[in-house]
DRENDO-1510 file (C-alpha; in Angstrom, 1 decimal, always signed):
<recs>
REC; n; res; u; v; w
REC; 1; MET; +17.3; +7.1; -13.9 .
REC; 2; ALA; +19.1; +8.2; -10.7 .
REC; 3; ASP; +20.9; +6.2; -8.9 .
REC; 4; PRO; +19.3; +4.5; -5.8 .
REC; 5; TRP; +20.3; +6.4; -2.7 .
REC; 6; TYR; +22.6; +3.5; -1.5 .
REC; 7; VAL; +24.6; +3.6; -4.8 .
REC; 8; SER; +24.9; +7.4; -4.6 .
REC; 9; LEU; +26.3; +7.2; -0.9 .
REC; 10; PHE; +29.2; +4.9; -1.7 .
REC; 11; LYS; +30.5; +6.2; -5.0 .
REC; 12; ASN; +33.5; +8.3; -3.0 .
REC; 13; TYR; +32.9; +7.6; +0.8 .
REC; 14; ALA; +35.6; +4.7; +1.4 .
REC; 15; GLU; +37.8; +6.5; +3.6 .
REC; 16; HIS; +35.2; +8.4; +5.6 .
REC; 17; TYR; +33.2; +5.4; +6.1 .
REC; 18; ASP; +36.0; +3.6; +7.7 .
REC; 19; ASN; +36.1; +6.8; +10.3 .
REC; 20; GLU; +32.6; +6.3; +11.0 .
REC; 21; SER; +31.2; +5.1; +14.8 .
REC; 22; PHE; +29.5; +2.2; +13.5 .
REC; 23; THR; +32.4; +0.8; +11.8 .
REC; 24; GLN; +34.7; +0.5; +15.2 .
REC; 25; GLY; +33.5; -2.9; +16.5 .
REC; 26; THR; +35.3; -4.8; +14.2 .
REC; 27; LEU; +37.2; -6.8; +16.7 .
REC; 28; GLY; +34.8; -7.5; +19.0 .
REC; 29; GLU; +32.2; -8.9; +16.4 .
REC; 30; CYS; +34.8; -11.4; +14.7 .
REC; 31; ASP; +35.1; -12.6; +18.3 .
REC; 32; PHE; +31.5; -13.9; +18.1 .
REC; 33; ILE; +31.8; -14.8; +14.4 .
REC; 34; GLU; +34.6; -17.3; +15.4 .
REC; 35; GLN; +32.5; -18.4; +18.2 .
REC; 36; GLU; +29.4; -19.2; +16.2 .
REC; 37; LEU; +31.7; -21.0; +13.7 .
REC; 38; GLY; +33.0; -23.1; +16.2 .
REC; 39; TYR; +36.7; -21.8; +15.5 .
REC; 40; ASP; +36.4; -24.3; +12.2 .
REC; 41; LYS; +38.9; -22.6; +9.9 .
REC; 42; SER; +38.2; -25.1; +7.1 .
REC; 43; LEU; +34.7; -23.3; +6.5 .
REC; 44; SER; +34.2; -21.0; +3.5 .
REC; 45; ILE; +32.6; -17.7; +4.5 .
REC; 46; LEU; +30.8; -15.1; +2.3 .
REC; 47; ASP; +30.5; -11.7; +3.6 .
REC; 48; VAL; +27.7; -9.9; +1.7 .
REC; 49; GLY; +27.9; -6.3; +1.8 .
REC; 50; CYS; +31.5; -6.3; +2.8 .
REC; 51; GLY; +32.0; -2.6; +2.2 .
REC; 52; THR; +35.8; -1.6; +3.0 .
REC; 53; GLY; +36.2; -5.3; +4.2 .
REC; 54; ARG; +36.9; -4.6; +7.4 .
REC; 55; HIS; +35.1; -8.3; +8.9 .
REC; 56; THR; +36.8; -10.1; +5.6 .
REC; 57; ILE; +40.3; -8.8; +6.3 .
REC; 58; GLU; +40.1; -9.5; +9.9 .
REC; 59; LEU; +38.6; -12.9; +9.6 .
REC; 60; THR; +41.1; -13.7; +6.8 .
REC; 61; LYS; +44.0; -12.5; +9.4 .
REC; 62; ARG; +42.4; -15.2; +11.9 .
REC; 63; GLY; +43.2; -18.0; +9.2 .
REC; 64; TYR; +39.2; -18.4; +7.7 .
REC; 65; ARG; +38.6; -18.4; +3.9 .
REC; 66; VAL; +36.5; -15.3; +3.2 .
REC; 67; THR; +35.1; -13.8; +0.1 .
REC; 68; GLY; +33.8; -10.2; +0.2 .
REC; 69; ILE; +30.9; -8.8; -2.2 .
REC; 70; ASP; +29.6; -5.4; -2.1 .
REC; 71; LEU; +27.7; -3.2; -4.9 .
REC; 72; SER; +30.5; -0.5; -4.5 .
REC; 73; GLU; +33.6; -0.6; -6.5 .
REC; 74; ALA; +34.8; +2.3; -4.7 .
REC; 75; GLN; +34.6; +0.5; -1.4 .
REC; 76; LEU; +35.8; -2.5; -2.9 .
REC; 77; ARG; +38.8; -0.9; -4.0 .
REC; 78; ARG; +39.9; +0.5; -0.5 .
REC; 79; ALA; +39.1; -2.9; +0.7 .
REC; 80; ARG; +41.5; -4.6; -2.1 .
REC; 81; GLU; +44.0; -1.8; -0.8 .
REC; 82; LYS; +43.9; -2.6; +2.8 .
REC; 83; ALA; +44.1; -6.2; +2.0 .
REC; 84; ALA; +47.3; -5.6; +0.0 .
REC; 85; LYS; +49.0; -3.7; +2.8 .
REC; 86; GLU; +48.4; -6.6; +5.2 .
REC; 87; MET; +49.7; -8.9; +2.3 .
REC; 88; LEU; +46.3; -10.9; +2.2 .
REC; 89; ASP; +45.2; -12.8; -0.8 .
REC; 90; ILE; +41.6; -12.2; -0.6 .
REC; 91; THR; +38.6; -12.4; -3.3 .
REC; 92; PHE; +36.6; -9.1; -3.4 .
REC; 93; LEU; +33.8; -9.3; -6.2 .
REC; 94; GLN; +31.6; -6.5; -7.1 .
REC; 95; ALA; +28.1; -8.1; -7.0 .
REC; 96; ASP; +24.5; -7.4; -6.2 .
REC; 97; ALA; +23.3; -9.0; -3.1 .
REC; 98; ARG; +19.9; -9.6; -4.7 .
REC; 99; CYS; +21.2; -11.9; -7.5 .
REC; 100; LEU; +24.4; -13.5; -6.2 .
REC; 101; PRO; +26.6; -15.6; -8.7 .
REC; 102; PHE; +26.8; -18.5; -6.3 .
REC; 103; GLU; +25.3; -21.6; -5.5 .
REC; 104; SER; +25.7; -24.0; -2.7 .
REC; 105; ARG; +29.3; -22.9; -2.2 .
REC; 106; PHE; +29.6; -21.4; +1.2 .
REC; 107; ASP; +29.4; -22.8; +4.6 .
REC; 108; ALA; +28.5; -19.8; +6.4 .
REC; 109; ALA; +27.3; -16.1; +5.4 .
REC; 110; ILE; +27.6; -12.8; +7.4 .
REC; 111; MET; +25.9; -9.3; +6.6 .
REC; 112; LEU; +26.8; -6.9; +9.3 .
REC; 113; CYS; +25.8; -3.3; +9.4 .
REC; 114; GLU; +22.9; -4.0; +7.4 .
REC; 115; GLY; +25.1; -4.9; +4.4 .
REC; 116; GLY; +22.2; -4.3; +2.0 .
REC; 117; PHE; +19.4; -5.8; +4.1 .
REC; 118; CYS; +17.0; -3.1; +5.1 .
REC; 119; LEU; +18.2; -0.6; +2.9 .
REC; 120; MET; +16.2; -1.7; -0.4 .
REC; 121; GLU; +13.5; +0.5; -1.5 .
REC; 122; THR; +10.9; -2.5; -1.3 .
REC; 123; ASP; +10.3; -5.6; +0.8 .
REC; 124; GLU; +10.8; -7.7; -1.8 .
REC; 125; GLU; +14.0; -6.4; -2.8 .
REC; 126; ASN; +15.2; -7.0; +0.8 .
REC; 127; GLU; +13.8; -10.5; +1.0 .
REC; 128; ALA; +15.7; -11.0; -2.5 .
REC; 129; ILE; +18.7; -10.7; -0.7 .
REC; 130; LEU; +17.9; -13.5; +1.9 .
REC; 131; VAL; +17.1; -15.6; -1.1 .
REC; 132; SER; +20.1; -14.9; -2.8 .
REC; 133; ILE; +22.2; -15.6; +0.3 .
REC; 134; ALA; +20.2; -18.9; +1.1 .
REC; 135; ARG; +21.2; -20.3; -2.7 .
REC; 136; ALA; +24.9; -19.4; -2.1 .
REC; 137; LEU; +25.0; -21.4; +0.9 .
REC; 138; LYS; +25.4; -25.2; +1.4 .
REC; 139; ASP; +22.3; -27.2; +2.9 .
REC; 140; ASP; +24.1; -27.3; +6.3 .
REC; 141; ALA; +25.0; -23.5; +7.0 .
REC; 142; LEU; +25.3; -20.7; +9.4 .
REC; 143; LEU; +23.9; -17.3; +8.5 .
REC; 144; LEU; +24.8; -14.4; +10.8 .
REC; 145; PHE; +23.4; -10.9; +10.1 .
REC; 146; THR; +21.9; -7.3; +11.5 .
REC; 147; ALA; +19.0; -5.8; +10.6 .
REC; 148; LEU; +17.1; -2.5; +12.0 .
REC; 149; ASN; +15.0; -3.7; +14.9 .
REC; 150; GLY; +11.2; -2.5; +14.2 .
REC; 151; LEU; +10.6; -2.6; +18.2 .
REC; 152; PHE; +12.9; +0.4; +18.7 .
REC; 153; PRO; +10.9; +2.9; +16.8 .
REC; 154; LEU; +7.9; +1.7; +18.1 .
REC; 155; THR; +9.1; +2.9; +21.4 .
REC; 156; HIS; +11.5; +5.5; +21.0 .
REC; 157; SER; +12.0; +8.7; +18.8 .
REC; 158; LEU; +14.5; +8.1; +15.8 .
REC; 159; THR; +14.9; +11.8; +15.6 .
REC; 160; GLU; +16.3; +12.1; +19.0 .
REC; 161; PHE; +18.4; +8.7; +18.7 .
REC; 162; TYR; +19.9; +10.1; +15.4 .
REC; 163; GLY; +20.6; +13.5; +16.9 .
REC; 164; ASN; +22.9; +11.8; +19.5 .
REC; 165; VAL; +24.8; +9.9; +17.0 .
REC; 166; ASP; +28.2; +11.3; +16.6 .
REC; 167; ASP; +29.8; +10.3; +13.3 .
REC; 168; ALA; +32.5; +11.5; +11.5 .
REC; 169; GLY; +31.2; +12.3; +7.9 .
REC; 170; SER; +27.5; +12.1; +8.0 .
REC; 171; ALA; +24.5; +13.4; +9.8 .
REC; 172; CYS; +20.8; +12.9; +9.9 .
REC; 173; GLN; +19.0; +16.2; +9.0 .
REC; 174; GLU; +15.5; +15.1; +9.1 .
REC; 175; ASN; +13.5; +11.7; +9.1 .
REC; 176; HIS; +9.8; +10.5; +9.2 .
REC; 177; PHE; +9.1; +7.0; +10.6 .
REC; 178; ASP; +5.8; +5.3; +9.0 .
REC; 179; ALA; +4.5; +2.7; +11.5 .
REC; 180; ILE; +2.4; +1.0; +9.0 .
REC; 181; SER; +5.0; +0.5; +6.5 .
REC; 182; MET; +7.7; +0.2; +9.0 .
REC; 183; ARG; +10.1; +2.3; +7.0 .
REC; 184; ASP; +12.1; +5.7; +8.1 .
REC; 185; SER; +12.5; +8.2; +5.3 .
REC; 186; ASN; +15.5; +10.4; +6.1 .
REC; 187; THR; +17.7; +12.8; +4.3 .
REC; 188; THR; +21.5; +12.6; +5.6 .
REC; 189; THR; +24.1; +14.9; +4.8 .
REC; 190; PHE; +27.7; +13.4; +4.2 .
REC; 191; THR; +31.3; +14.5; +3.3 .
REC; 192; ASP; +32.7; +12.6; +0.6 .
REC; 193; ASP; +36.5; +11.5; +0.2 .
REC; 194; ASP; +37.3; +15.0; -1.7 .
REC; 195; MET; +35.8; +16.8; +1.5 .
REC; 196; ILE; +32.4; +17.6; -0.6 .
REC; 197; GLU; +29.5; +17.5; +1.1 .
REC; 198; HIS; +26.4; +15.7; -0.3 .
REC; 199; SER; +22.8; +15.3; +0.8 .
REC; 200; VAL; +21.0; +11.9; -0.1 .
REC; 201; SER; +17.1; +11.0; +0.8 .
REC; 202; SER; +16.6; +7.5; +1.9 .
REC; 203; THR; +14.2; +5.0; +3.1 .
REC; 204; GLU; +15.2; +2.0; +5.6 .
REC; 205; ARG; +13.1; -0.8; +6.6 .
REC; 206; PHE; +12.7; -1.8; +10.4 .
REC; 207; TYR; +11.7; -5.3; +10.7 .
REC; 208; ILE; +9.9; -6.9; +13.6 .
REC; 209; PRO; +11.7; -10.3; +14.6 .
REC; 210; SER; +8.7; -12.5; +13.6 .
REC; 211; GLU; +8.8; -11.3; +10.2 .
REC; 212; ILE; +12.4; -12.2; +9.6 .
REC; 213; GLN; +12.0; -15.3; +11.1 .
REC; 214; ALA; +9.0; -16.3; +8.8 .
REC; 215; MET; +11.2; -15.4; +5.7 .
REC; 216; LEU; +14.1; -17.6; +7.1 .
REC; 217; GLN; +11.9; -20.6; +7.7 .
REC; 218; ARG; +10.7; -20.2; +4.2 .
REC; 219; LEU; +14.3; -20.8; +3.4 .
REC; 220; GLY; +14.7; -23.9; +5.2 .
REC; 221; PHE; +16.5; -22.3; +8.5 .
REC; 222; SER; +15.1; -24.2; +11.4 .
REC; 223; THR; +17.2; -22.7; +14.2 .
REC; 224; ILE; +16.6; -18.8; +14.5 .
REC; 225; GLU; +17.9; -16.6; +17.3 .
REC; 226; PHE; +17.8; -13.0; +18.1 .
REC; 227; PHE; +20.0; -10.9; +20.0 .
REC; 228; GLY; +20.6; -7.2; +20.8 .
REC; 229; ALA; +23.5; -6.1; +18.5 .
REC; 230; ALA; +25.8; -3.9; +20.6 .
REC; 231; LEU; +28.7; -2.5; +18.8 .
REC; 232; GLY; +31.7; -4.3; +19.0 .
REC; 233; SER; +30.2; -6.8; +21.7 .
REC; 234; PHE; +28.0; -9.3; +20.2 .
REC; 235; SER; +26.8; -12.0; +22.9 .
REC; 236; ARG; +24.3; -14.5; +23.3 .
REC; 237; GLU; +24.1; -13.2; +26.9 .
REC; 238; LYS; +22.4; -10.2; +25.1 .
REC; 239; PRO; +18.6; -10.8; +24.6 .
REC; 240; LEU; +17.0; -8.6; +22.0 .
REC; 241; THR; +14.6; -5.7; +23.7 .
REC; 242; SER; +13.0; -2.6; +22.3 .
REC; 243; ASP; +16.1; -0.5; +23.4 .
REC; 244; ASP; +18.0; -2.0; +20.8 .
REC; 245; PHE; +18.2; +0.0; +17.5 .
REC; 246; GLU; +19.6; -3.1; +15.6 .
REC; 247; MET; +19.2; -6.9; +16.3 .
REC; 248; LEU; +21.7; -9.7; +15.7 .
REC; 249; VAL; +20.1; -12.5; +13.7 .
REC; 250; VAL; +22.0; -16.0; +13.9 .
REC; 251; ALA; +20.1; -18.7; +11.7 .
REC; 252; LYS; +21.4; -22.5; +10.9 .
REC; 253; ARG; +20.1; -24.5; +8.2 .
REC; 254; LYS; +20.3; -28.3; +8.3 .
REC; 255; LEU; +18.3; -29.7; +5.2 .
REC; 256; ALA; +17.1; -33.1; +5.7 .
REC; 257; SER; +15.8; -34.6; +2.5 .
REC; 258; ASP; +12.4; -34.6; +4.2 .
REC; 259; THR; +13.0; -30.6; +4.9 .
REC; 260; LEU; +13.9; -30.1; +1.2 .
REC; 261; LEU; +11.2; -32.1; -0.3 .
REC; 262; GLY; +8.8; -30.1; +1.9 .
REC; 263; LEU; +10.2; -26.9; +0.6 .
REC; 264; TYR; +9.7; -28.2; -3.1 .
REC; 265; THR; +6.2; -29.3; -2.3 .
REC; 266; LYS; +5.1; -25.9; -0.9 .
REC; 267; SER; +6.6; -24.3; -3.8 .
REC; 268; LEU; +4.9; -26.4; -6.5 .
REC; 269; GLN; +1.4; -26.2; -4.4 .
REC; 270; SER; +1.4; -22.4; -4.6 .
REC; 271; GLY; +1.2; -22.7; -8.3 .
REC; 272; MET; +3.3; -19.7; -8.6 .
REC; 273; HIS; +6.6; -21.6; -9.7 .
REC; 274; GLN; +4.9; -23.4; -12.8 .
REC; 275; ARG; +3.0; -20.2; -13.9 .
REC; 276; ALA; +6.5; -18.1; -14.2 .
REC; 277; TYR; +8.3; -21.1; -15.8 .
REC; 278; ARG; +5.3; -21.0; -18.4 .
REC; 279; MET; +5.6; -17.6; -18.8 .
REC; 280; VAL; +9.3; -17.2; -19.4 .
REC; 281; LEU; +9.1; -20.3; -21.8 .
REC; 282; SER; +6.2; -18.5; -23.8 .
REC; 283; PHE; +8.2; -15.6; -24.1 .
REC; 284; LEU; +11.5; -17.5; -25.5 .
REC; 285; ILE; +9.3; -18.9; -28.2 .
REC; 286; THR; +8.1; -15.6; -29.1 .
REC; 287; LEU; +11.6; -14.6; -29.2 .
REC; 288; GLN; +12.6; -17.6; -31.2 .
REC; 289; SER; +10.1; -16.3; -33.9 .
REC; 290; ALA; +11.2; -12.6; -33.7 .
REC; 291; LEU; +14.9; -13.9; -34.3 .
REC; 292; GLN; +13.8; -15.8; -37.5 .
REC; 293; GLU; +12.2; -12.6; -38.7 .
REC; 294; ASP; +14.7; -10.2; -38.0 .
REC; 295; PHE; +17.9; -12.5; -39.0 .
REC; 296; PRO; +16.2; -14.4; -42.1 .
REC; 297; GLN; +20.0; -15.5; -43.4 .
REC; 298; ALA; +20.7; -17.3; -40.2 .
REC; 299; LYS; +19.7; -20.6; -38.8 .
REC; 300; VAL; +17.6; -20.4; -35.6 .
REC; 301; THR; +17.8; -23.2; -33.4 .
REC; 302; SER; +14.9; -24.9; -31.3 .
REC; 303; LEU; +14.6; -23.6; -27.6 .
REC; 304; TYR; +16.5; -25.8; -25.2 .
REC; 305; GLN; +14.2; -25.4; -22.2 .
REC; 306; GLY; +16.6; -26.7; -19.6 .
REC; 307; TYR; +16.0; -27.9; -15.9 .
REC; 308; GLN; +15.1; -24.3; -14.6 .
REC; 309; ASP; +18.7; -23.3; -14.9 .
REC; 310; MET; +18.9; -22.0; -17.9 .
REC; 311; SER; +17.2; -22.1; -21.3 .
REC; 312; TYR; +18.5; -20.7; -24.4 .
REC; 313; ILE; +18.1; -20.2; -28.4 .
REC; 314; ALA; +20.9; -20.1; -30.8 .
REC; 315; LEU; +21.6; -18.4; -33.7 .
REC; 316; VAL; +24.0; -19.6; -36.5 .
REC; 317; PRO; +24.6; -16.6; -39.1 .
REC; 318; LYS; +26.0; -18.0; -42.5 .
REC; 319; ALA; +29.5; -16.3; -41.9 .
REC; 320; PHE; +29.5; -18.5; -38.5 .
REC; 321; GLU; +28.8; -21.8; -40.1 .
REC; 322; PRO; +32.3; -23.0; -41.5 .
REC; 323; LEU; +33.9; -21.5; -38.2 .
REC; 324; GLY; +31.6; -24.0; -36.3 .
REC; 325; LEU; +30.2; -20.8; -34.1 .
REC; 326; LYS; +27.2; -19.9; -32.6 .
REC; 327; LEU; +25.5; -17.1; -30.8 .
REC; 328; ALA; +23.3; -18.5; -27.9 .
REC; 329; VAL; +20.8; -16.1; -26.4 .
REC; 330; VAL; +20.4; -17.4; -22.6 .
REC; 331; TYR; +17.8; -16.9; -20.2 .
REC; 332; LEU; +19.2; -17.8; -16.4 .
REC; 333; HIS; +16.4; -18.7; -14.3 .
REC; 334; ARG; +17.8; -17.9; -10.9 .
REC; 335; GLU; +19.1; -14.6; -11.8 .
REC; 336; ASN; +16.1; -13.6; -14.2 .
REC; 337; SER; +18.8; -12.3; -16.7 .
REC; 338; PHE; +19.7; -12.7; -20.2 .
REC; 339; GLU; +23.1; -13.3; -21.3 .
REC; 340; PHE; +24.8; -13.7; -24.9 .
REC; 341; TRP; +27.3; -16.4; -25.4 .
REC; 342; LEU; +29.6; -17.0; -28.4 .
REC; 343; ALA; +30.0; -20.8; -28.3 .
REC; 344; ALA; +31.1; -23.6; -30.7 .
REC; 345; ARG; +29.9; -26.8; -31.6 .
REC; 346; ASN; +32.2; -28.6; -29.4 .
REC; 347; ARG; +34.7; -27.8; -26.3 .
REC; 348; SER; +37.9; -28.4; -28.1 .
REC; 349; LEU; +36.8; -25.9; -31.0 .
REC; 350; GLN; +35.7; -23.6; -28.0 .
REC; 351; ASP; +39.3; -24.0; -26.7 .
REC; 352; VAL; +40.8; -22.9; -29.8 .
REC; 353; TRP; +38.8; -19.9; -30.3 .
REC; 354; ARG; +39.3; -18.9; -27.1 .
REC; 355; GLU; +42.8; -18.7; -27.1 .
REC; 356; LYS; +42.4; -17.1; -30.7 .
REC; 357; LEU; +40.4; -14.3; -29.2 .
REC; 358; ARG; +42.4; -14.2; -25.6 .
REC; 359; THR; +44.1; -10.7; -26.5 .
REC; 360; LYS; +41.4; -9.5; -28.7 .
REC; 361; VAL; +38.5; -9.2; -26.3 .
REC; 362; HIS; +37.2; -5.7; -24.6 .
REC; 363; GLU; +34.4; -4.3; -22.7 .
REC; 364; PRO; +31.4; -5.0; -22.5 .
REC; 365; TYR; +32.3; -8.5; -23.6 .
REC; 366; THR; +34.2; -11.3; -21.3 .
REC; 367; LEU; +36.5; -14.0; -22.2 .
REC; 368; GLY; +35.2; -17.4; -20.9 .
REC; 369; GLU; +38.2; -19.2; -19.2 .
REC; 370; LYS; +38.1; -22.7; -19.7 .
REC; 371; GLY; +36.8; -25.1; -17.1 .
REC; 372; LYS; +33.8; -27.5; -16.2 .
REC; 373; GLY; +30.3; -26.7; -17.3 .
REC; 374; ILE; +32.1; -23.3; -19.2 .
REC; 375; ASP; +30.2; -23.5; -22.7 .
REC; 376; THR; +31.3; -19.8; -23.6 .
REC; 377; ILE; +34.1; -18.3; -25.7 .
REC; 378; VAL; +32.9; -14.6; -25.2 .
REC; 379; SER; +29.9; -13.6; -23.3 .
REC; 380; THR; +28.1; -10.2; -22.3 .
REC; 381; THR; +25.2; -9.3; -20.0 .
REC; 382; PHE; +22.0; -7.7; -21.2 .
REC; 383; ASP; +22.3; -4.2; -20.0 .
REC; 384; GLY; +19.3; -2.9; -19.2 .
REC; 385; GLU; +15.8; -3.4; -17.1 .
REC; 386; LEU; +14.6; -6.9; -17.7 .
REC; 387; SER; +10.6; -6.3; -17.6 .
REC; 388; PHE; +8.1; -9.0; -19.0 .
REC; 389; ASP; +5.4; -6.4; -18.5 .
REC; 390; ASN; +6.3; -4.9; -22.1 .
REC; 391; GLN; +7.4; -7.9; -24.0 .
REC; 392; SER; +7.3; -6.1; -27.4 .
REC; 393; ARG; +10.0; -3.4; -26.0 .
REC; 394; LEU; +11.9; -6.2; -24.3 .
REC; 395; LEU; +12.1; -8.3; -27.9 .
REC; 396; ALA; +13.2; -5.4; -29.6 .
REC; 397; ARG; +16.0; -4.3; -27.0 .
REC; 398; LEU; +17.1; -8.1; -27.2 .
REC; 399; CYS; +17.3; -8.2; -31.0 .
REC; 400; ASP; +19.2; -4.7; -30.8 .
REC; 401; THR; +21.7; -6.1; -28.5 .
REC; 402; ILE; +22.3; -9.4; -30.6 .
REC; 403; GLN; +22.5; -7.2; -33.9 .
REC; 404; ALA; +25.3; -4.9; -32.2 .
REC; 405; MET; +27.0; -8.0; -30.9 .
REC; 406; LEU; +27.2; -9.9; -34.2 .
REC; 407; SER; +28.7; -6.8; -35.6 .
REC; 408; ASP; +31.3; -6.6; -32.7 .
REC; 409; LEU; +32.1; -10.4; -33.4 .
REC; 410; ASP; +32.7; -9.8; -37.1 .
REC; 411; GLU; +35.5; -7.8; -36.2 .
REC; 412; LEU; +36.7; -9.9; -33.4 .
REC; 413; LEU; +36.8; -13.1; -35.7 .
REC; 414; GLN; +38.8; -11.3; -38.5 .
</recs>
C-alpha cells in the first residue's frame, strides 16, 4: 500500500521546507502565542505537527516548556539538529496526531501551518486529531491552531491563488475544488533535500468556521474565536473574512463538573459508547478461545475488562511458569490498538527481569522503564491495520504475532 501523500512529501523535505514562504512568520506568530498564554512560562505546551521545530524552538528560547510531535522522522531529525545548535533540551517525539500518547498532560496545544489537521484523507481522521489533542490537554486548557478557511474557495479561485504563491521548493501544477465535500484535490511538484523533483497528489479539506465550532464544542471547549491567519502577524484585531486563505482558531476549555458530566451523559445517550465497548469485549472473548486452541500447552487467563482504559488476556506458557512471567495481550481503548507485554507476577520480579534484559532487547521490542503504573518488562505494538470488520483475519494475525514474540522471548530469556 502506497504511503499517504503527507508521508511521501515529508520523507526528505526538511531543509527545503524551512525555506518555504509559509514558514517565515515564526517570530510574530510566537508573539501572539505568548500573548494568549498570558506570558505564563509555567505552562506546558504541546506543538502538534511541529515539523522542523520552528515554533517549538522559538518558544523554548523564550522560556516555555514545549514538547514537539510530528509524524515525519526526517522533519524531527532536523528539528533535533536545530535545537542542538541552540543548545536547547527539547523533547521531540514521532507520533501520530490522531492517537497521541498523552492524557490530561498539557496546559496548551498549538497546531500551526495545519500541522496535520485538514490534511487527512477523511473528515473522521481530521476530527480524530482534535479529539486526540483534547484528550492530551488538561481540563482547563488553551488550543490554538490554523485551518484552511472554507469561505475562501467559495469566493476566490484556488488555481489563481496557488499560481501567485512563490515557494522555494514546491509548486501546485493543477487542482480541483469540490464545493460539496469542501476538498481541494491537487497535484504538487516539489524538490527534496537531495535536489530530486517529485510529484504528489493530495486532498485537503477546507472548513467553514461553524463546522470547527461544532467539533470543539463536542470536546468541551466553551470559548471559540476565529481570526484571519496573516503570516507572521497573528492578531485579535484581524477578523476572519472570506479573503483569508487560512483561519486562526483560539479555543479555551474550562471543564466544570457539570460540563464534564454533561459530555459524559451525551456520550452514553448516543448509545455508540456502549455498543463499541460491547463489541470490543466480545472480540476479546473470542480471542481468549482462539488462544486456548492455538496454545493448548499454555494457561490462558480470564479476560480483564478494565475501566475502558485497557483490557487484556494473559498467556502463561509452561516455560514461563517457573520464571514468574506471562505474556499479556493488551487492548488499549483510547488508542484502538493492541500491544503485547512481557510481564511478571509482581513488580519486584519485573524489576529483576528488566535489568537482566536491559542489554538484550532490540527492535521491534521496547524495554519498559521502571515507574508508577508501568507493568511491562518488554513490549511491542501490533504492526498492521486494525480492523474489526474481518475478525477472523485479525484473530489469525494476532495469534501469529504472539507466536513470533514467544519465539523471540525464548532466545531473550536464555
